[in-house]
KOLBA-766278 format. One line per 2 residues: for each residue x, z, y of C-alpha. Coordinates in nm, 4 decimals. Last residue first. Example, Ala and Ser with C-alpha at 12.3 -4.5 7.8 and 13.67 -1.06 7.14 Angstrom:
2
1.3670,0.7140,-0.1060 ~ 1.2300,0.7800,-0.4500 .
***
This chain:
545
9.7829,9.9912,7.3022 ~ 9.5973,9.8502,7.6021 .
9.2243,9.8060,7.5501 ~ 9.1981,9.6760,7.9082 .
9.4697,9.5163,8.1231 ~ 9.3415,9.5591,8.4754 .
9.3382,9.3640,8.8000 ~ 9.3881,9.4250,9.1714 .
9.4247,9.1185,9.3959 ~ 9.6537,9.1216,9.7019 .
9.5964,8.8370,9.9455 ~ 9.8089,8.6496,10.1978 .
9.6559,8.3966,10.4342 ~ 9.8017,8.0916,10.6075 .
9.6618,7.8165,10.8288 ~ 9.9547,7.5791,10.8599 .
9.9823,7.3927,11.1845 ~ 9.9315,7.0567,11.3518 .
9.8875,7.0036,11.7260 ~ 9.7264,6.6913,11.8711 .
9.7461,6.5013,12.2011 ~ 10.1228,6.5074,12.2544 .
10.1626,6.1371,12.1704 ~ 10.4133,6.2058,11.8906 .
10.1897,6.4751,11.7387 ~ 10.3116,6.8293,11.7903 .
10.4066,7.0863,11.5252 ~ 10.3015,7.4507,11.4734 .
10.4734,7.6604,11.2048 ~ 10.2044,7.9134,11.1105 .
9.8585,8.0065,11.2373 ~ 9.7661,8.3253,11.0489 .
9.4533,8.4345,10.8599 ~ 9.4123,8.8085,10.7950 .
9.2776,8.8724,11.1465 ~ 8.9951,8.6283,11.0679 .
8.8339,8.3788,11.3065 ~ 9.1731,8.2521,11.4180 .
9.1722,8.1706,11.7872 ~ 9.1748,7.8227,11.9405 .
9.3124,7.6227,12.2336 ~ 9.3849,7.9002,12.4852 .
9.5268,7.7498,12.8021 ~ 9.8461,7.8811,12.9599 .
9.8876,7.9193,13.3351 ~ 10.2057,7.7881,13.4969 .
10.5554,7.6978,13.3904 ~ 10.7421,7.3653,13.4017 .
10.6643,7.3005,13.0348 ~ 10.2945,7.3243,13.1190 .
10.1111,7.5651,12.8842 ~ 9.9368,7.5428,12.5462 .
9.8085,7.8456,12.3521 ~ 9.7169,7.8993,11.9865 .
9.5699,8.2413,11.9068 ~ 9.6447,8.4634,11.6055 .
9.4314,8.7769,11.5731 ~ 9.5139,9.1403,11.6540 .
9.4068,9.1175,12.0161 ~ 9.6988,8.9369,12.1784 .
9.8485,8.7680,11.8729 ~ 10.0395,8.4741,12.0177 .
10.1074,8.1213,11.8923 ~ 10.2941,7.8743,12.1109 .
10.2624,7.5260,12.2542 ~ 10.4827,7.3999,12.5367 .
10.3973,7.0912,12.7386 ~ 10.5823,6.8218,12.9387 .
10.8834,6.7593,12.7168 ~ 10.7312,6.4225,12.6071 .
10.7793,6.5267,12.2435 ~ 10.5956,6.8589,12.3076 .
10.8017,7.1785,12.3034 ~ 10.7279,7.4281,12.0269 .
10.7083,7.8095,12.0091 ~ 10.6538,7.9724,11.6683 .
10.9651,8.1781,11.5934 ~ 10.9298,8.4238,11.8831 .
10.5702,8.4903,11.7777 ~ 10.4012,8.5955,12.1018 .
10.2630,8.9306,12.2138 ~ 10.2801,8.8155,12.5807 .
10.4633,8.5019,12.6912 ~ 10.6773,8.5537,12.9997 .
10.7074,8.2313,13.1957 ~ 10.9355,7.9623,13.3391 .
11.2321,8.1519,13.4830 ~ 11.5242,7.9591,13.6240 .
11.8775,7.9866,13.4903 ~ 12.1984,7.8457,13.6293 .
12.4413,7.7623,13.3503 ~ 12.6492,7.5276,13.5684 .
12.6099,7.1840,13.4145 ~ 12.3837,7.2485,13.1139 .
12.1264,7.3969,13.3501 ~ 11.9120,7.6640,13.1880 .
11.5311,7.6569,13.1793 ~ 11.3571,7.9869,13.1039 .
11.1036,8.1431,12.8691 ~ 11.0786,8.5211,12.8198 .
10.9100,8.6446,12.5031 ~ 10.6898,8.9559,12.4786 .
10.6104,9.0656,12.1264 ~ 10.4820,8.9365,11.7934 .
10.6834,9.0493,11.4888 ~ 10.9646,8.8638,11.3104 .
11.1949,8.8515,11.6145 ~ 11.2662,9.2252,11.5666 .
11.2851,9.4260,11.8867 ~ 11.6269,9.5667,11.9794 .
11.6186,9.4555,12.3426 ~ 11.2683,9.3929,12.4729 .
11.2156,9.0516,12.6368 ~ 11.3105,8.8426,12.3370 .
11.4622,8.5265,12.4809 ~ 11.3478,8.1645,12.4705 .
11.5404,7.8671,12.6078 ~ 11.4409,7.5302,12.7508 .
11.7679,7.3446,12.8009 ~ 11.8441,7.1576,13.1232 .
11.9823,6.8259,13.2447 ~ 11.8327,6.6046,12.9728 .
11.5828,6.4537,13.2181 ~ 11.2871,6.5403,12.9934 .
11.3893,6.9049,12.9518 ~ 11.5659,6.9870,12.6290 .
11.4486,7.1985,12.3356 ~ 11.3247,7.5395,12.2179 .
11.6694,7.6991,12.1810 ~ 11.6676,8.0668,12.0830 .
11.8146,8.3878,12.2177 ~ 11.8061,8.7493,12.0941 .
11.9394,8.9771,12.3661 ~ 12.3055,9.0737,12.4048 .
12.3488,8.7528,12.5997 ~ 12.5812,8.4573,12.6516 .
12.5039,8.1403,12.8448 ~ 12.6650,7.8003,12.9097 .
12.9379,7.7923,12.6442 ~ 13.1194,7.4587,12.6501 .
13.2042,7.2093,12.3733 ~ 13.3847,6.8975,12.5025 .
13.2641,6.5697,12.6496 ~ 12.9349,6.7422,12.7114 .
12.8723,6.9271,12.3876 ~ 12.6591,7.2257,12.4808 .
12.6764,7.5896,12.3754 ~ 12.4242,7.8731,12.3721 .
12.5251,8.2334,12.3083 ~ 12.3966,8.5312,12.1123 .
12.5585,8.8739,12.0980 ~ 12.5701,9.1484,11.8353 .
12.9448,9.1884,11.8971 ~ 13.0311,9.1892,11.5255 .
12.7347,8.9675,11.4414 ~ 12.8435,8.6832,11.6737 .
12.5562,8.4350,11.6995 ~ 12.5864,8.0776,11.8202 .
12.3039,7.8429,11.9208 ~ 12.3483,7.4694,11.9576 .
12.3437,7.1860,12.2085 ~ 12.4209,6.8154,12.1886 .
12.4923,6.5429,12.4413 ~ 12.4728,6.1637,12.4562 .
12.1620,6.1248,12.2382 ~ 11.9500,6.0184,12.5355 .
11.6949,6.2994,12.4883 ~ 11.9720,6.5573,12.4194 .
12.0398,6.6215,12.0530 ~ 11.9801,6.9690,11.9065 .
12.1677,7.1948,11.6653 ~ 11.9758,7.5128,11.5717 .
12.2432,7.7391,11.4243 ~ 12.6080,7.8464,11.4443 .
12.7455,8.1699,11.2967 ~ 13.0573,8.3370,11.4396 .
13.2628,8.5691,11.2177 ~ 13.4837,8.2913,11.0800 .
13.5942,8.2117,11.4361 ~ 13.7444,7.8618,11.4616 .
13.4538,7.6890,11.6350 ~ 13.5359,7.3406,11.7637 .
13.1969,7.1718,11.7656 ~ 13.1194,6.8074,11.6842 .
13.2666,6.7592,11.3340 ~ 13.2026,6.4106,11.1933 .
13.0552,6.3575,10.8459 ~ 13.2070,6.0922,10.6150 .
12.9487,5.8237,10.5452 ~ 12.6151,5.9141,10.3886 .
12.4597,5.5825,10.5049 ~ 12.2114,5.7933,10.7009 .
12.4970,5.8820,10.9317 ~ 12.6382,6.2319,10.9517 .
12.6799,6.4788,11.2358 ~ 12.8408,6.8207,11.2275 .
12.8127,7.1549,11.4069 ~ 13.0522,7.4249,11.2869 .
13.0620,7.7363,11.0696 ~ 13.3945,7.8604,10.9313 .
13.4550,7.9793,10.5733 ~ 13.6295,7.6645,10.4527 .
13.3412,7.4507,10.5764 ~ 13.0139,7.6225,10.6653 .
12.7611,7.3685,10.7882 ~ 12.5404,7.3081,11.0906 .
12.3299,6.9937,11.1345 ~ 12.2986,6.6679,11.3281 .
12.1549,6.3576,11.1651 ~ 12.2381,5.9990,11.2508 .
12.0852,5.6511,11.2792 ~ 11.7344,5.7301,11.4023 .
11.8128,5.6062,11.7573 ~ 11.7133,5.9418,11.9133 .
11.9490,6.1270,11.6749 ~ 11.7638,6.3096,11.3995 .
11.7664,6.6870,11.3869 ~ 11.8766,6.9745,11.1627 .
11.7891,7.3424,11.1260 ~ 11.5070,7.3180,11.3793 .
11.3230,7.5677,11.5995 ~ 11.5104,7.8311,11.3997 .
11.3544,8.1217,11.2086 ~ 11.1016,7.9032,11.0292 .
10.7522,8.0503,11.0502 ~ 10.5884,8.1416,10.7215 .
10.3347,8.3928,10.8579 ~ 10.3892,8.6386,10.7142 .
10.7243,8.6028,10.5384 ~ 10.9614,8.4846,10.8107 .
11.1897,8.1899,10.7472 ~ 11.5558,8.1095,10.6923 .
11.8266,7.9686,10.9193 ~ 11.9254,7.6893,10.6810 .
12.2948,7.6051,10.6941 ~ 12.3857,7.2807,10.5182 .
12.5938,7.2703,10.2012 ~ 12.8833,7.1024,10.0256 .
12.7555,6.7498,10.0192 ~ 12.5515,6.5745,10.2850 .
12.3576,6.2454,10.2746 ~ 12.1649,6.2714,9.9464 .
11.9280,5.9806,9.8883 ~ 11.5553,5.9845,9.8156 .
11.4198,5.6478,9.6987 ~ 11.0697,5.7318,9.5715 .
10.8830,5.7430,9.8989 ~ 10.7089,5.4775,10.1085 .
10.8293,5.6413,10.4311 ~ 11.1908,5.6008,10.3237 .
11.3825,5.9051,10.1983 ~ 11.6657,6.1119,10.3407 .
11.8476,6.4120,10.1928 ~ 12.0286,6.7056,10.3533 .
12.1887,6.9768,10.1417 ~ 12.1157,7.3374,10.0416 .
12.3431,7.4978,9.7823 ~ 12.2081,7.7661,9.5491 .
12.2517,7.5413,9.2446 ~ 12.0304,7.2800,9.4088 .
11.8220,7.3388,9.7224 ~ 11.6931,7.0260,9.8943 .
11.6432,6.9797,10.2667 ~ 11.4473,6.6963,10.4233 .
11.4922,6.3768,10.6213 ~ 11.2054,6.1332,10.6601 .
11.2457,5.7620,10.7110 ~ 11.0800,5.4678,10.8875 .
10.9049,5.6683,11.1598 ~ 11.1257,5.5333,11.4386 .
11.2030,5.8878,11.5595 ~ 11.2998,5.9920,11.2035 .
11.0430,6.2189,11.0407 ~ 11.1343,6.5768,10.9451 .
11.0626,6.7418,10.6085 ~ 11.1287,7.1184,10.5680 .
11.1434,7.1392,10.1871 ~ 11.2612,6.9580,9.8762 .
11.1840,6.8578,9.5179 ~ 10.9606,6.5768,9.3947 .
11.0261,6.3446,9.6910 ~ 10.8060,6.1257,9.9122 .
10.4887,6.1987,9.7201 ~ 10.2230,5.9938,9.8913 .
9.8831,6.1448,9.9790 ~ 9.5932,5.9476,9.8420 .
9.4280,5.6869,10.0584 ~ 9.0917,5.6606,10.2354 .
9.1912,5.8606,10.5388 ~ 9.3330,5.7448,10.8710 .
9.5424,6.0620,10.8862 ~ 9.7756,5.9223,10.6203 .
9.9522,6.2044,10.4404 ~ 10.3161,6.2203,10.3346 .
10.4455,6.4742,10.0801 ~ 10.7672,6.6578,9.9956 .
10.6939,6.8532,9.6785 ~ 10.8270,7.2077,9.6835 .
11.1247,7.4027,9.5539 ~ 11.2609,7.5902,9.8568 .
10.9228,7.7548,9.9095 ~ 10.9592,7.9249,9.5716 .
10.9466,8.2871,9.6875 ~ 10.6515,8.2032,9.9104 .
10.4075,8.2536,9.6263 ~ 10.1093,8.0505,9.5094 .
10.3239,7.8466,9.2671 ~ 10.1526,7.5207,9.3681 .
10.3903,7.4222,9.6466 ~ 10.3385,7.1434,9.8952 .
10.5671,7.0306,10.1768 ~ 10.4540,6.8325,10.4764 .
10.4851,6.4863,10.6303 ~ 10.2254,6.3598,10.8746 .
10.0992,6.0106,10.9353 ~ 9.8789,5.8353,11.1918 .
10.0440,5.9287,11.5219 ~ 10.2741,5.6273,11.4627 .
10.5827,5.8309,11.5542 ~ 10.5436,6.0544,11.2487 .
10.4108,6.4110,11.2611 ~ 10.5795,6.7094,11.0924 .
10.4005,6.9719,10.8850 ~ 10.5621,7.2981,10.7650 .
10.2881,7.3968,10.5172 ~ 10.0833,7.3259,10.2087 .
10.0872,7.6298,9.9827 ~ 9.8664,7.6794,9.6805 .
9.5285,7.5357,9.5889 ~ 9.4681,7.1910,9.7359 .
9.2604,7.1341,10.0494 ~ 9.4774,6.9537,10.3027 .
9.3804,6.8088,10.6434 ~ 9.1339,7.0627,10.7854 .
9.0169,6.9687,11.1333 ~ 8.9874,7.2245,11.4129 .
8.7963,7.1688,11.7348 ~ 8.9612,7.2279,12.0722 .
8.8323,6.8852,12.1812 ~ 9.0790,6.7435,12.4347 .
9.3811,6.9223,12.2887 ~ 9.3095,6.7928,11.9422 .
9.3419,7.0529,11.6644 ~ 9.5016,7.0105,11.3240 .
9.5024,7.1903,10.9901 ~ 9.7436,7.2064,10.6976 .
9.6555,7.4518,10.4224 ~ 9.8163,7.7809,10.3236 .
9.7330,8.0336,10.0536 ~ 9.9510,8.3169,9.9288 .
9.8609,8.5299,9.6278 ~ 10.0124,8.8583,9.5234 .
9.8997,9.0217,9.2013 ~ 9.8278,9.3900,9.1473 .
9.8333,9.5985,8.8318 ~ 9.6298,9.8677,8.6573 .
9.7015,9.9215,8.2873 ~ 9.4191,10.0578,8.0724 .
9.4053,10.2339,7.7337 ~ 9.6521,10.5190,7.7929 .
9.3883,10.7924,7.8094 ~ 9.5193,10.8986,8.1520 .
9.4937,10.5423,8.2839 ~ 9.8195,10.3564,8.3527 .
9.9416,10.2837,8.7059 ~ 10.0616,10.0251,8.9597 .
10.2466,9.7465,8.7774 ~ 10.3291,9.4511,9.0022 .
10.2460,9.0878,8.9218 ~ 10.3996,8.8044,9.1240 .
10.1968,8.4852,9.1043 ~ 10.1292,8.2272,8.8305 .
10.0369,8.4905,8.5722 ~ 10.1348,8.5241,8.2060 .
10.0856,8.8929,8.1341 ~ 10.1909,9.1390,7.8604 .
10.5566,9.0443,7.8024 ~ 10.7196,9.2361,7.5177 .
11.0338,9.4512,7.5201 ~ 11.2406,9.4469,7.1979 .
11.1944,9.7505,6.9741 ~ 11.4498,10.0304,7.0088 .
11.2180,10.3294,6.9757 ~ 11.1733,10.3662,7.3510 .
10.9042,10.1008,7.3711 ~ 10.9358,9.8491,7.6546 .
10.6228,9.6836,7.7911 ~ 10.6113,9.3925,8.0366 .
10.3969,9.2916,8.3351 ~ 10.5151,8.9688,8.4969 .
10.7136,8.8966,8.8156 ~ 10.7615,8.5262,8.8938 .
11.0925,8.3377,8.9372 ~ 11.1219,8.2189,8.5781 .
11.0907,8.5817,8.4697 ~ 11.0809,8.8685,8.7169 .
11.0032,9.1837,8.5206 ~ 10.7414,9.4422,8.6196 .
10.7223,9.7637,8.4187 ~ 10.5407,9.9480,8.1401 .
10.7502,10.2236,7.9855 ~ 10.7188,10.3640,7.6341 .
10.6883,10.6716,7.4163 ~ 10.5620,10.9140,7.6793 .
10.2153,10.9198,7.5204 ~ 10.0505,10.8251,7.8508 .
10.2739,10.5195,7.8936 ~ 10.5292,10.5718,8.1688 .
10.5353,10.3446,8.4742 ~ 10.8489,10.1519,8.5796 .
10.8150,9.9458,8.9015 ~ 11.1113,9.7054,8.8698 .
11.3076,9.4716,8.6410 ~ 11.5304,9.1755,8.7385 .
11.5465,8.9247,8.4479 ~ 11.9074,8.8884,8.3237 .
11.8539,9.1045,8.0171 ~ 11.9079,9.4604,7.8973 .
11.6047,9.6854,7.9007 ~ 11.5863,10.0527,7.7965 .
11.9368,10.1700,7.8886 ~ 11.9947,10.5363,7.8125 .
12.1040,10.7899,8.0740 ~ 12.3822,11.0407,7.9941 .
12.2874,11.4069,7.9922 ~ 12.0979,11.6358,8.2230 .
11.7847,11.8542,8.2128 ~ 11.5780,11.5804,8.3748 .
11.6537,11.3627,8.0737 ~ 11.7357,10.9981,8.1466 .
11.5675,10.6604,8.0982 ~ 11.6920,10.3224,8.2251 .
11.5164,10.0011,8.3266 ~ 11.7326,9.7043,8.4253 .
11.8742,9.5275,8.7327 ~ 12.1769,9.3043,8.6585 .
12.4542,9.2246,8.9087 ~ 12.7164,9.4239,8.7191 .
12.4911,9.7305,8.7261 ~ 12.1672,9.7568,8.9239 .
11.9565,10.0572,8.8360 ~ 11.5882,10.1060,8.7762 .
11.4349,10.4368,8.6780 ~ 11.2515,10.6224,8.4048 .
11.2687,10.9981,8.4314 ~ 11.2455,11.2636,8.1642 .
11.1068,11.6131,8.0996 ~ 10.7887,11.6074,8.3057 .
10.5782,11.5773,7.9885 ~ 10.3993,11.2762,8.1393 .
10.7363,11.1175,8.2299 ~ 10.8440,11.0975,8.5963 .
10.8866,10.7485,8.7460 ~ 11.1603,10.6046,8.9698 .
11.2306,10.2749,9.1490 ~ 11.5686,10.1999,9.3071 .
11.5987,10.0695,9.6642 ~ 11.9297,10.2289,9.7647 .
12.1481,10.0708,9.4953 ~ 12.4870,10.2500,9.5079 .
12.3532,10.4835,9.2421 ~ 12.2634,10.8464,9.1937 .
12.0710,11.0529,8.9390 ~ 11.9367,11.4044,8.9615 .
12.0771,11.4465,9.3118 ~ 12.1251,11.8185,9.3823 .
11.7980,12.0000,9.3970 ~ 11.6036,12.1033,9.7060 .
11.4843,12.4635,9.7231 ~ 11.1524,12.5190,9.9019 .
11.0921,12.8282,9.6831 ~ 10.7272,12.7586,9.5935 .
10.7231,12.3806,9.6467 ~ 11.0460,12.3248,9.4527 .
11.1766,11.9983,9.5999 ~ 11.3278,11.7493,9.3563 .
11.5823,11.4764,9.4237 ~ 11.6385,11.1189,9.3028 .
11.9336,10.9206,9.4374 ~ 12.0043,10.5727,9.5770 .
12.0000,10.6939,9.9371 ~ 11.6570,10.8476,9.9039 .
11.3988,10.9192,9.6396 ~ 11.1542,11.2109,9.6231 .
11.0267,11.4447,9.3546 ~ 10.7851,11.7212,9.4483 .
10.7982,12.0148,9.2128 ~ 10.5294,12.2644,9.1197 .
10.5432,12.2404,8.7402 ~ 10.2240,12.0339,8.7484 .
10.4184,11.7550,8.9175 ~ 10.4031,11.6044,9.2655 .
10.5458,11.2539,9.2170 ~ 10.7684,10.9837,9.3670 .
10.7811,11.0463,9.7427 ~ 10.9726,10.7646,9.9118 .
11.2695,10.6916,10.1354 ~ 11.4016,11.0378,10.2176 .
11.7358,11.0446,10.4010 ~ 11.9098,11.3821,10.3908 .
11.9086,11.7275,10.5499 ~ 11.5401,11.7719,10.4845 .
11.2837,11.9776,10.6748 ~ 11.0422,12.1307,10.4247 .
10.6705,12.2063,10.3972 ~ 10.5485,12.1372,10.7494 .
10.1723,12.1734,10.7601 ~ 9.9325,11.8914,10.8488 .
9.6080,11.9747,11.0327 ~ 9.2733,11.9334,10.8630 .
9.1196,11.6890,10.6208 ~ 8.9515,11.6910,10.2789 .
9.2834,11.6274,10.1011 ~ 9.4337,11.9365,10.2631 .
9.7666,11.8693,10.4279 ~ 10.1307,11.8675,10.3278 .
10.4541,11.7734,10.5061 ~ 10.7972,11.6647,10.3899 .
11.0711,11.6156,10.6487 ~ 11.3185,11.3534,10.7640 .
11.5244,11.3817,11.0839 ~ 11.6886,11.0662,11.2270 .
11.4368,11.0135,11.5118 ~ 11.1283,11.1927,11.3852 .
11.0458,11.0948,11.0298 ~ 10.7585,11.2175,10.8145 .
10.7241,11.2010,10.4384 ~ 10.3907,11.2791,10.2737 .
10.2120,11.5361,10.0608 ~ 9.8388,11.5404,9.9973 .
9.6434,11.8425,9.8789 ~ 9.3384,11.9288,9.6713 .
9.3909,11.6725,9.3952 ~ 9.4828,11.9364,9.1388 .
9.8184,11.7693,9.0604 ~ 9.8970,11.7235,9.4330 .
9.8355,11.3738,9.5641 ~ 10.0992,11.1402,9.7098 .
10.1617,10.9891,10.0566 ~ 10.4587,10.7532,10.1145 .
10.4639,10.7423,10.4952 ~ 10.3996,10.9402,10.8128 .
10.5061,10.8757,11.1733 ~ 10.5683,11.1935,11.3710 .
10.2683,11.4044,11.4889 .
***
């Protein structure tokens, strides 16, 4: 049986319909709700994203390619698109009387709720504001639409009457709220809320026993350890949703205990200690531009050192692993920072001093279609390396600055830089073993060491069911830590950087709890990580009118 998705009930509850896809062919199938073999109802000649409703009039409505279509169950005729748009991810809802549809559409950069008659005619706008709207659900009397609206960065439940009254907000939650359904008597609204939790934990390699370091509600994640082995920096967010990770508190925690955590900066993310432990660099997002800032270990004196933007490679959603091993890095002498930036439409590698002097361009890229990421200093600070990606050719390459920029490897596979070997003569590189696999899901990862002189490559290991984005080299370059998911639960492993058997340090006790963004202590004896979970809570608005 092909993969199935988007199931819905028939009006009498005796059947279930669903979409199936085999290669590029979409079809709608049905089966009895009490079990049995599926039956092909209709093979489609178009993309079908989602089934919307199976109505009492014997029609199954489905969405695809920005349009809404209906399938007559009796005749198997498929309608022309009832409404179309360039937006492929629109939401639809059929009115209780089955005479109208409510839907979302994006026009002039604004996503609102609209209503149209199924018999034809021009649609009418129901909402008209800058807040993105989604998930329309009709009230039982057909006189209004309940929907989700993102306000101040968080989705809330709102109600729009069709008589021209202004929409009203029904919830004030601190996490995203999504409308699911309204009871048949119209008195209850069912909705879900999303809630992320992450705390910082540590494990010593000689004990394999976890220690929880942060306890506050919300998200504490992306730790980095200082050179003194007694302090970590991390970011904290109380919004309970990953959508605001770019607007967090940058914090420092003494591992000796007995003191409160220090707020290094009130707004930033991705902190990184300087090698001498006197300063931390971090990223700050302002007006959709991300720049580098530095702050002393005592906090309170944050200073901007770049202007015009720094490239941040992004992060995965669950768990919150950063896509790149690093988006910027300190020089070994703590005097400079290396980063990638887009200047005049072209990405290059740059360095800047902590005195915010004029930045210096290190790479010589002139191709506007090439994107550069993950800059990295060699151990002696004399060389640099970075990753380049060419979307048009779908190829990755690794470059080094050794007097002049040189490409040392190019591949159609997904590549990543983990770090340098201790002698600075090779780069430790990761590569997704299966071509076409997404780096966001666990899979086999090949590790190798590549000479910066001649590009010769030697294999180190193949890591099974491993998070491509959560592999870290120890400061002494002698160990590699990584998180894998071999049996449906996250497990932390440590292996020699030269290759050899890996040792399991700990396994999550719950498949719903993930080990995110690991970081080494300076002495290589402890590993820090975020322990992350994501929950969906179902709630109800009662006595709704």
